[in-house]
N, CA, C and O atoms as a DFTB+ gen file, in Angstrom:
568 C
 N C O
     1  1     -16.539      32.999    -113.887
     2  2     -15.963      32.284    -112.637
     3  2     -15.137      30.943    -112.191
     4  3     -15.587      29.881    -112.622
     5  1     -14.368      30.912    -111.648
     6  2     -14.366      29.263    -110.793
     7  2     -15.264      29.340    -110.089
     8  3     -15.796      30.353    -109.635
     9  1     -15.623      27.801    -109.869
    10  2     -16.528      27.483    -109.288
    11  2     -16.104      28.014    -107.333
    12  3     -15.083      27.643    -106.755
    13  1     -17.049      28.789    -106.785
    14  2     -17.494      28.811    -105.529
    15  2     -17.377      27.701    -104.222
    16  3     -18.126      26.739    -104.052
    17  1     -16.176      28.124    -103.311
    18  2     -16.311      27.547    -102.489
    19  2     -16.290      27.749    -100.864
    20  3     -15.267      27.501    -100.227
    21  1     -17.384      28.175    -100.291
    22  2     -17.183      28.433     -98.893
    23  2     -16.172      28.081     -98.627
    24  3     -15.683      27.194     -99.326
    25  1     -15.137      28.817     -97.092
    26  2     -14.154      28.293     -96.927
    27  2     -14.445      28.633     -94.722
    28  3     -13.623      28.515     -93.813
    29  1     -15.913      29.042     -94.675
    30  2     -16.054      29.388     -93.631
    31  2     -17.584      28.618     -92.829
    32  3     -18.213      28.165     -93.785
    33  1     -18.243      28.364     -91.745
    34  2     -19.097      28.077     -91.621
    35  2     -19.800      29.179     -91.276
    36  3     -19.433      30.344     -91.427
    37  1     -20.914      28.757     -90.764
    38  2     -22.029      30.080     -90.424
    39  2     -21.608      30.591     -88.712
    40  3     -21.659      31.731     -88.251
    41  1     -21.105      29.037     -87.874
    42  2     -20.195      29.745     -86.610
    43  2     -19.421      30.346     -86.427
    44  3     -19.224      31.198     -85.561
    45  1     -18.500      29.767     -87.729
    46  2     -17.004      30.412     -87.569
    47  2     -16.759      31.871     -87.908
    48  3     -15.785      32.542     -87.569
    49  1     -18.148      32.380     -88.874
    50  2     -18.493      33.207     -89.369
    51  2     -19.077      34.382     -88.257
    52  3     -18.694      35.405     -87.691
    53  1     -19.904      33.770     -88.324
    54  2     -20.545      34.763     -86.578
    55  2     -19.144      34.708     -85.335
    56  3     -18.473      35.683     -84.996
    57  1     -19.029      33.654     -84.963
    58  2     -17.839      33.814     -83.638
    59  2     -16.604      34.972     -85.011
    60  3     -15.537      35.160     -84.427
    61  1     -16.583      35.381     -85.886
    62  2     -15.627      36.280     -86.591
    63  2     -16.393      37.721     -85.678
    64  3     -16.055      38.394     -84.705
    65  1     -17.645      37.708     -86.675
    66  2     -18.005      39.216     -86.178
    67  2     -17.860      39.837     -84.728
    68  3     -17.477      40.938     -84.330
    69  1     -18.339      38.643     -84.070
    70  2     -18.553      38.958     -82.383
    71  2     -16.585      39.266     -82.067
    72  3     -16.407      39.917     -81.038
    73  1     -15.928      39.070     -82.439
    74  2     -14.506      39.142     -82.134
    75  2     -13.928      40.434     -83.108
    76  3     -13.641      41.331     -82.315
    77  1     -13.769      40.686     -83.890
    78  2     -13.638      41.674     -84.732
    79  2     -14.602      43.201     -84.344
    80  3     -14.110      44.329     -84.314
    81  1     -15.704      42.943     -84.141
    82  2     -16.307      43.991     -83.266
    83  2     -16.984      44.001     -81.908
    84  3     -18.162      43.931     -81.555
    85  1     -16.079      44.088     -81.410
    86  2     -16.352      43.266     -79.682
    87  2     -17.666      44.716     -79.378
    88  3     -17.705      45.867     -79.813
    89  1     -18.456      44.052     -78.580
    90  2     -19.711      45.304     -77.884
    91  2     -21.028      45.104     -78.663
    92  3     -22.116      45.008     -78.096
    93  1     -20.906      45.063     -79.616
    94  2     -22.148      44.863     -80.602
    95  2     -23.211      43.874     -80.101
    96  3     -22.864      42.850     -79.512
    97  1     -24.434      44.152     -80.316
    98  2     -25.293      43.145     -80.312
    99  2     -25.741      42.403     -81.869
   100  3     -26.729      42.580     -82.582
   101  1     -24.466      41.457     -82.023
   102  2     -25.009      40.748     -83.973
   103  2     -25.842      40.607     -84.512
   104  3     -25.774      40.729     -85.735
   105  1     -26.807      40.346     -84.014
   106  2     -28.296      39.439     -84.084
   107  2     -28.996      41.141     -84.172
   108  3     -30.064      41.109     -84.784
   109  1     -28.775      41.965     -83.896
   110  2     -29.161      43.769     -84.246
   111  2     -29.499      43.753     -85.458
   112  3     -30.529      43.769     -86.132
   113  1     -27.865      43.701     -85.652
   114  2     -26.748      44.026     -87.105
   115  2     -27.896      42.488     -88.120
   116  3     -28.381      42.875     -89.183
   117  1     -28.106      41.458     -87.846
   118  2     -28.391      40.549     -89.009
   119  2     -27.604      39.289     -88.525
   120  3     -26.434      39.285     -88.143
   121  1     -28.327      38.377     -88.595
   122  2     -28.238      37.350     -88.090
   123  2     -27.653      36.223     -89.352
   124  3     -28.507      36.104     -90.231
   125  1     -26.482      35.447     -89.594
   126  2     -26.299      34.999     -90.605
   127  2     -27.054      33.424     -90.161
   128  3     -26.834      32.537     -89.337
   129  1     -28.218      33.747     -91.427
   130  2     -28.580      31.919     -92.303
   131  2     -28.152      30.849     -91.930
   132  3     -28.445      30.044     -91.045
   133  1     -27.038      30.967     -93.112
   134  2     -27.247      30.134     -93.915
   135  2     -25.664      30.330     -95.176
   136  3     -26.106      31.287     -95.811
   137  1     -24.749      30.138     -95.607
   138  2     -23.505      29.835     -96.285
   139  2     -23.523      28.615     -96.949
   140  3     -23.283      27.446     -96.644
   141  1     -23.985      29.404     -98.254
   142  2     -23.667      28.102     -99.780
   143  2     -22.768      28.768    -100.566
   144  3     -22.409      29.899    -100.236
   145  1     -22.285      28.162    -101.704
   146  2     -21.370      28.681    -102.712
   147  2     -21.652      29.822    -103.508
   148  3     -22.361      29.861    -104.514
   149  1     -21.151      30.569    -103.070
   150  2     -21.362      32.329    -104.035
   151  2     -23.033      33.118    -103.043
   152  3     -23.764      34.099    -103.182
   153  1     -22.948      32.263    -102.356
   154  2     -24.135      32.989    -101.522
   155  2     -24.436      32.810     -99.912
   156  3     -24.091      31.815     -99.275
   157  1     -25.021      33.752     -99.453
   158  2     -24.733      34.098     -98.083
   159  2     -27.094      34.574     -97.414
   160  3     -27.966      34.813     -98.250
   161  1     -27.221      34.557     -96.652
   162  2     -28.412      34.272     -95.854
   163  2     -28.446      35.313     -95.023
   164  3     -27.424      35.016     -94.404
   165  1     -28.870      36.464     -94.433
   166  2     -28.881      37.019     -92.941
   167  2     -30.336      37.273     -93.071
   168  3     -31.044      37.227     -94.078
   169  1     -30.695      37.608     -91.582
   170  2     -31.965      37.659     -91.160
   171  2     -31.744      38.917     -90.118
   172  3     -30.727      39.101     -89.449
   173  1     -32.834      39.676     -90.130
   174  2     -32.514      40.960     -89.182
   175  2     -33.685      40.918     -88.864
   176  3     -34.537      40.712     -89.730
   177  1     -34.240      41.219     -86.708
   178  2     -35.318      41.442     -85.854
   179  2     -35.218      42.702     -85.633
   180  3     -34.589      43.218     -84.709
   181  1     -36.216      43.588     -86.991
   182  2     -36.334      44.913     -86.519
   183  2     -36.489      45.271     -85.546
   184  3     -37.286      44.497     -85.016
   185  1     -36.088      46.380     -84.574
   186  2     -36.772      46.895     -83.233
   187  2     -36.696      48.144     -83.142
   188  3     -36.001      48.830     -83.892
   189  1     -37.350      48.555     -82.278
   190  2     -38.171      50.170     -82.103
   191  2     -36.762      51.390     -82.545
   192  3     -36.973      52.526     -82.970
   193  1     -35.345      50.775     -82.304
   194  2     -34.783      51.339     -82.880
   195  2     -33.949      51.505     -83.891
   196  3     -32.989      52.261     -84.042
   197  1     -34.662      50.333     -84.874
   198  2     -34.363      50.411     -86.617
   199  2     -35.606      51.219     -87.314
   200  3     -35.536      51.661     -88.461
   201  1     -36.727      51.348     -86.487
   202  2     -37.603      52.490     -87.743
   203  2     -37.619      54.392     -87.470
   204  3     -37.523      55.167     -86.518
   205  1     -37.778      54.449     -88.746
   206  2     -38.556      56.054     -88.760
   207  2     -39.540      56.033     -89.199
   208  3     -39.919      55.296     -90.108
   209  1     -40.411      57.205     -88.380
   210  2     -41.850      57.044     -88.234
   211  2     -42.495      56.126     -89.557
   212  3     -42.139      55.776     -90.682
   213  1     -43.787      55.969     -88.563
   214  2     -44.680      55.432     -89.632
   215  2     -44.611      53.934     -89.545
   216  3     -45.262      53.277     -90.358
   217  1     -43.568      53.082     -88.242
   218  2     -43.429      51.777     -88.242
   219  2     -42.618      51.258     -89.777
   220  3     -42.808      50.156     -90.291
   221  1     -41.655      52.381     -90.360
   222  2     -40.699      51.627     -91.506
   223  2     -39.530      51.396     -91.137
   224  3     -38.980      52.270     -90.466
   225  1     -38.992      50.494     -91.369
   226  2     -37.584      50.146     -91.192
   227  2     -36.855      51.438     -91.953
   228  3     -37.171      51.961     -93.022
   229  1     -36.034      51.694     -91.261
   230  2     -34.840      53.032     -92.063
   231  2     -34.011      51.721     -92.852
   232  3     -33.793      50.510     -92.851
   233  1     -33.693      53.320     -93.657
   234  2     -32.826      53.693     -94.564
   235  2     -31.279      53.355     -94.188
   236  3     -30.462      52.597     -94.711
   237  1     -31.226      54.039     -93.308
   238  2     -29.708      53.175     -92.524
   239  2     -29.378      52.249     -91.866
   240  3     -28.251      51.931     -91.485
   241  1     -30.693      51.603     -91.640
   242  2     -30.849      50.092     -91.443
   243  2     -30.940      49.125     -92.297
   244  3     -30.262      48.143     -91.995
   245  1     -31.762      49.023     -93.624
   246  2     -31.481      48.942     -94.536
   247  2     -29.589      48.321     -95.095
   248  3     -28.942      47.334     -95.444
   249  1     -29.520      49.492     -94.873
   250  2     -27.853      49.274     -96.031
   251  2     -27.448      49.397     -94.897
   252  3     -27.000      50.544     -94.908
   253  1     -27.285      48.972     -93.843
   254  2     -26.388      48.411     -93.227
   255  2     -26.180      46.566     -93.316
   256  3     -25.275      45.736     -93.401
   257  1     -27.436      46.625     -93.243
   258  2     -28.335      45.016     -93.246
   259  2     -26.998      44.486     -94.609
   260  3     -25.989      43.797     -94.459
   261  1     -27.499      45.085     -95.738
   262  2     -26.594      44.695     -97.279
   263  2     -25.086      44.571     -97.082
   264  3     -24.409      43.555     -97.235
   265  1     -24.570      46.124     -96.612
   266  2     -23.542      46.592     -96.337
   267  2     -22.725      44.629     -95.381
   268  3     -21.872      43.764     -95.579
   269  1     -23.627      44.949     -94.571
   270  2     -23.402      43.450     -93.670
   271  2     -23.230      42.070     -94.350
   272  3     -22.318      41.249     -94.258
   273  1     -24.373      42.063     -95.055
   274  2     -24.306      40.295     -95.831
   275  2     -23.265      40.562     -97.305
   276  3     -22.828      39.492     -97.730
   277  1     -22.970      41.380     -97.845
   278  2     -22.372      41.767     -98.303
   279  2     -20.627      40.835     -98.093
   280  3     -20.010      39.982     -98.732
   281  1     -20.407      41.632     -96.823
   282  2     -19.050      41.834     -96.815
   283  2     -18.750      40.361     -95.650
   284  3     -17.706      39.995     -95.109
   285  1     -20.387      39.694     -95.585
   286  2     -20.513      38.025     -94.855
   287  2     -19.921      37.102     -96.037
   288  3     -19.030      36.266     -95.884
   289  1     -20.641      37.434     -97.354
   290  2     -20.240      36.732     -97.943
   291  2     -19.065      36.580     -98.888
   292  3     -18.825      35.798     -99.807
   293  1     -18.359      37.687     -98.298
   294  2     -16.686      37.984     -99.259
   295  2     -15.736      36.973     -98.379
   296  3     -14.971      36.052     -98.665
   297  1     -16.143      37.566     -97.239
   298  2     -15.602      36.416     -96.068
   299  2     -15.682      34.533     -95.707
   300  3     -14.806      33.704     -95.457
   301  1     -17.385      34.440     -95.860
   302  2     -16.855      33.148     -95.954
   303  2     -16.281      32.725     -97.066
   304  3     -16.024      31.525     -96.963
   305  1     -15.988      33.139     -98.008
   306  2     -15.017      32.802     -99.320
   307  2     -13.637      32.744     -99.345
   308  3     -13.034      31.732     -99.703
   309  1     -13.010      33.927     -98.929
   310  2     -12.017      34.056     -98.590
   311  2     -10.844      33.756     -97.606
   312  3      -9.656      33.467     -97.752
   313  1     -12.003      34.020     -96.128
   314  2     -11.293      33.616     -95.193
   315  2     -11.574      34.696     -93.949
   316  3     -12.074      35.761     -94.314
   317  1     -11.345      34.563     -92.709
   318  2     -11.111      36.122     -91.563
   319  2     -10.782      37.470     -91.995
   320  3     -10.374      38.307     -91.190
   321  1     -10.948      37.728     -93.279
   322  2     -10.090      39.020     -93.510
   323  2     -10.649      40.774     -93.032
   324  3     -11.295      41.687     -93.547
   325  1      -9.821      40.455     -91.555
   326  2     -10.883      42.028     -91.277
   327  2     -10.619      43.200     -91.734
   328  3     -11.525      44.023     -91.602
   329  1      -9.178      43.717     -92.485
   330  2      -9.541      44.412     -93.240
   331  2     -10.013      45.109     -94.837
   332  3      -9.690      46.116     -95.466
   333  1     -11.095      43.771     -95.093
   334  2     -11.708      43.933     -96.383
   335  2     -12.416      45.314     -96.169
   336  3     -12.619      45.373     -94.957
   337  1     -12.927      46.543     -96.811
   338  2     -13.650      47.171     -96.266
   339  2     -14.920      47.588     -97.754
   340  3     -15.017      47.049     -98.857
   341  1     -15.482      48.404     -97.320
   342  2     -16.900      48.839     -98.952
   343  2     -16.054      49.964     -98.926
   344  3     -15.653      50.752     -98.069
   345  1     -15.820      49.685    -100.876
   346  2     -15.975      50.644    -101.607
   347  2     -16.652      51.309    -101.979
   348  3     -16.257      52.437    -102.272
   349  1     -17.902      50.980    -102.143
   350  2     -19.126      50.934    -103.196
   351  2     -20.431      50.471    -102.672
   352  3     -20.484      49.251    -102.518
   353  1     -21.492      51.131    -102.361
   354  2     -23.188      50.637    -102.401
   355  2     -23.769      51.443    -102.922
   356  3     -23.453      52.604    -102.663
   357  1     -24.741      51.217    -103.771
   358  2     -25.277      51.347    -104.652
   359  2     -26.828      51.229    -103.859
   360  3     -27.053      50.029    -103.707
   361  1     -27.502      51.723    -103.532
   362  2     -28.537      50.865    -102.954
   363  2     -30.157      51.779    -103.843
   364  3     -30.413      52.914    -104.245
   365  1     -30.765      50.633    -103.785
   366  2     -32.510      51.321    -104.275
   367  2     -32.901      50.452    -103.433
   368  3     -32.554      49.312    -103.124
   369  1     -34.317      51.766    -102.853
   370  2     -35.163      50.992    -101.643
   371  2     -36.646      51.035    -102.737
   372  3     -37.325      51.995    -103.100
   373  1     -36.754      49.665    -103.020
   374  2     -38.140      49.614    -103.462
   375  2     -39.329      49.594    -103.071
   376  3     -40.113      49.538    -104.018
   377  1     -39.852      49.619    -101.976
   378  2     -41.111      48.945    -100.764
   379  2     -40.633      49.759     -99.834
   380  3     -39.513      50.271     -99.821
   381  1     -41.716      49.909     -98.843
   382  2     -41.810      50.127     -97.647
   383  2     -41.333      48.784     -96.859
   384  3     -41.679      47.654     -97.204
   385  1     -40.476      49.075     -95.734
   386  2     -40.065      47.193     -95.465
   387  2     -40.678      47.899     -93.713
   388  3     -40.320      48.806     -92.960
   389  1     -41.890      46.712     -93.727
   390  2     -42.614      46.675     -92.279
   391  2     -41.622      45.779     -90.824
   392  3     -40.721      44.942     -90.871
   393  1     -41.915      46.059     -90.336
   394  2     -41.153      45.960     -89.329
   395  2     -41.456      44.340     -88.717
   396  3     -42.009      44.144     -87.635
   397  1     -41.031      43.362     -89.538
   398  2     -40.988      42.092     -88.928
   399  2     -39.624      41.558     -89.672
   400  3     -38.661      42.303     -89.850
   401  1     -39.644      40.493     -89.992
   402  2     -38.616      40.359     -90.641
   403  2     -37.851      40.555     -91.431
   404  3     -38.273      40.189     -92.527
   405  1     -35.903      41.380     -91.504
   406  2     -36.291      41.231     -93.095
   407  2     -35.081      40.507     -93.056
   408  3     -34.207      40.387     -92.198
   409  1     -35.284      39.936     -94.488
   410  2     -33.770      38.517     -94.431
   411  2     -33.184      39.502     -96.086
   412  3     -33.790      40.211     -96.889
   413  1     -32.454      39.269     -96.023
   414  2     -31.267      39.540     -97.368
   415  2     -30.020      38.470     -98.009
   416  3     -28.933      38.090     -97.574
   417  1     -30.666      38.260     -99.050
   418  2     -29.766      37.702     -99.911
   419  2     -28.311      38.263    -100.545
   420  3     -28.473      39.318    -101.157
   421  1     -27.166      37.860    -100.529
   422  2     -25.996      38.423    -100.751
   423  2     -24.957      37.152    -102.223
   424  3     -23.977      36.436    -102.021
   425  1     -25.513      37.310    -103.155
   426  2     -24.618      37.055    -103.955
   427  2     -23.954      37.456    -104.293
   428  3     -24.074      38.665    -104.490
   429  1     -22.260      36.551    -104.766
   430  2     -21.161      36.925    -105.145
   431  2     -21.653      37.066    -107.196
   432  3     -22.233      36.406    -108.058
   433  1     -20.978      38.288    -107.048
   434  2     -20.996      38.469    -108.710
   435  2     -19.544      38.134    -109.302
   436  3     -19.354      37.209    -110.092
   437  1     -18.511      39.020    -108.815
   438  2     -17.291      38.524    -108.626
   439  2     -16.604      38.846    -107.705
   440  3     -16.736      39.968    -107.216
   441  1     -15.758      38.021    -107.258
   442  2     -14.637      37.541    -106.625
   443  2     -13.294      37.622    -107.003
   444  3     -12.990      36.471    -107.316
   445  1     -12.246      38.408    -107.157
   446  2     -11.238      38.961    -107.693
   447  2     -10.183      39.066    -106.155
   448  3     -10.565      39.237    -104.997
   449  1      -8.583      38.868    -106.754
   450  2      -8.000      39.275    -105.589
   451  2      -7.821      40.518    -104.940
   452  3      -7.188      40.437    -103.887
   453  1      -8.241      41.764    -105.308
   454  2      -8.232      43.080    -105.170
   455  2      -9.663      43.752    -104.416
   456  3      -9.748      44.290    -103.312
   457  1     -10.904      43.465    -105.609
   458  2     -12.089      43.665    -105.474
   459  2     -13.277      42.685    -105.467
   460  3     -13.378      41.807    -106.324
   461  1     -14.275      42.875    -104.367
   462  2     -15.326      41.899    -105.158
   463  2     -16.936      42.737    -105.082
   464  3     -17.494      43.593    -104.396
   465  1     -17.096      42.247    -105.741
   466  2     -18.450      42.709    -106.006
   467  2     -19.837      41.846    -105.594
   468  3     -19.843      40.689    -106.014
   469  1     -20.687      42.159    -105.034
   470  2     -21.835      41.695    -104.677
   471  2     -22.997      42.209    -105.049
   472  3     -22.973      43.431    -105.196
   473  1     -24.252      41.549    -105.299
   474  2     -25.686      41.939    -105.147
   475  2     -26.523      41.102    -104.033
   476  3     -26.706      39.904    -103.818
   477  1     -26.932      42.290    -103.443
   478  2     -27.916      41.992    -102.051
   479  2     -29.323      42.110    -102.791
   480  3     -29.445      42.636    -103.897
   481  1     -30.283      41.609    -102.119
   482  2     -32.062      41.472    -102.091
   483  2     -32.286      41.585    -100.889
   484  3     -31.902      40.689    -100.138
   485  1     -33.049      42.854    -100.319
   486  2     -33.556      42.396     -99.162
   487  2     -35.235      42.233     -99.262
   488  3     -35.779      43.177     -99.834
   489  1     -36.150      41.127     -98.768
   490  2     -37.185      40.702     -98.901
   491  2     -37.867      40.632     -97.290
   492  3     -37.375      40.560     -96.164
   493  1     -39.236      40.691     -97.826
   494  2     -40.010      39.772     -96.809
   495  2     -40.723      38.990     -97.261
   496  3     -40.728      38.911     -98.489
   497  1     -41.782      37.927     -96.341
   498  2     -42.243      37.011     -96.520
   499  2     -42.236      35.663     -97.311
   500  3     -42.558      34.501     -97.064
   501  1     -41.795      36.249     -98.218
   502  2     -41.156      35.986     -99.666
   503  2     -39.518      36.091    -100.235
   504  3     -38.808      37.039     -99.902
   505  1     -38.992      34.915    -101.196
   506  2     -38.055      35.766    -101.667
   507  2     -38.258      36.842    -102.875
   508  3     -37.386      37.632    -103.237
   509  1     -39.918      36.703    -103.586
   510  2     -40.147      37.066    -104.399
   511  2     -40.570      38.738    -104.047
   512  3     -40.380      39.748    -104.725
   513  1     -41.104      38.594    -102.939
   514  2     -41.169      39.885    -102.275
   515  2     -40.006      40.864    -102.145
   516  3     -39.781      41.373    -101.047
   517  1     -39.135      41.200    -103.380
   518  2     -38.053      42.428    -103.169
   519  2     -38.463      43.746    -102.781
   520  3     -39.285      44.448    -103.371
   521  1     -37.674      44.088    -101.497
   522  2     -38.698      45.375    -100.628
   523  2     -37.012      46.498    -101.511
   524  3     -37.172      47.541    -102.145
   525  1     -35.736      45.879    -101.262
   526  2     -34.577      46.719    -101.485
   527  2     -33.336      45.991    -102.346
   528  3     -33.556      44.792    -102.520
   529  1     -32.350      46.367    -102.796
   530  2     -31.229      46.051    -104.016
   531  2     -29.988      46.715    -103.769
   532  3     -29.812      47.741    -104.427
   533  1     -29.226      46.424    -103.097
   534  2     -28.050      47.229    -103.502
   535  2     -27.063      46.089    -103.824
   536  3     -27.055      44.961    -103.333
   537  1     -26.096      46.697    -104.899
   538  2     -25.123      45.999    -105.707
   539  2     -23.746      46.596    -104.019
   540  3     -24.070      47.446    -103.190
   541  1     -22.925      46.144    -104.011
   542  2     -22.002      46.237    -103.126
   543  2     -20.342      45.798    -103.330
   544  3     -20.076      44.597    -103.288
   545  1     -19.656      46.417    -103.466
   546  2     -18.477      46.431    -103.776
   547  2     -17.078      46.840    -102.718
   548  3     -16.796      47.907    -102.173
   549  1     -16.412      45.571    -102.706
   550  2     -15.541      45.613    -101.288
   551  2     -13.935      45.607    -101.726
   552  3     -13.528      44.692    -102.441
   553  1     -13.303      46.346    -101.407
   554  2     -11.929      46.757    -101.047
   555  2     -11.097      45.560    -101.009
   556  3     -11.673      45.263    -102.055
   557  1     -10.064      44.301    -100.755
   558  2      -9.974      43.391    -100.437
   559  2      -8.010      43.791    -100.140
   560  3      -7.399      44.349    -101.051
   561  1      -7.449      43.507     -99.129
   562  2      -5.610      44.073     -98.829
   563  2      -5.183      42.603     -99.573
   564  3      -5.484      41.415     -99.682
   565  1      -4.411      43.465     -99.918
   566  2      -3.315      42.461    -100.421
   567  2      -2.301      41.458     -99.036
   568  3      -1.428      40.656     -99.370
């Protein structure tokens, strides 16, 4: 794969999300922490609406975070393409996710003209403490 170079900054990508999804509490969906070549990191501060019984972060919340991270890393490298859409998301829940900061590291595995594939790792406390992992594929409009 050719050298990946981000074309959007954290501020530009954050602004795009606000414009593309008006009325949403965007930090609740995952705040963009940093962008690097082929990489984006998001952070989520879960609140009570993100929990299931036992004060564990719910599966839908985790899947939403990895989907947003995959979308973010793709757009960071191709620009603001609003109609790029999820075509596949395969999620593994590895450990209980506590009600504290959940980080998501998204790495571009393949960035093609029509499809992009992203590996997303959820972690807490330390990047080695992986609590969930997903492979997400996005369809990119022509």
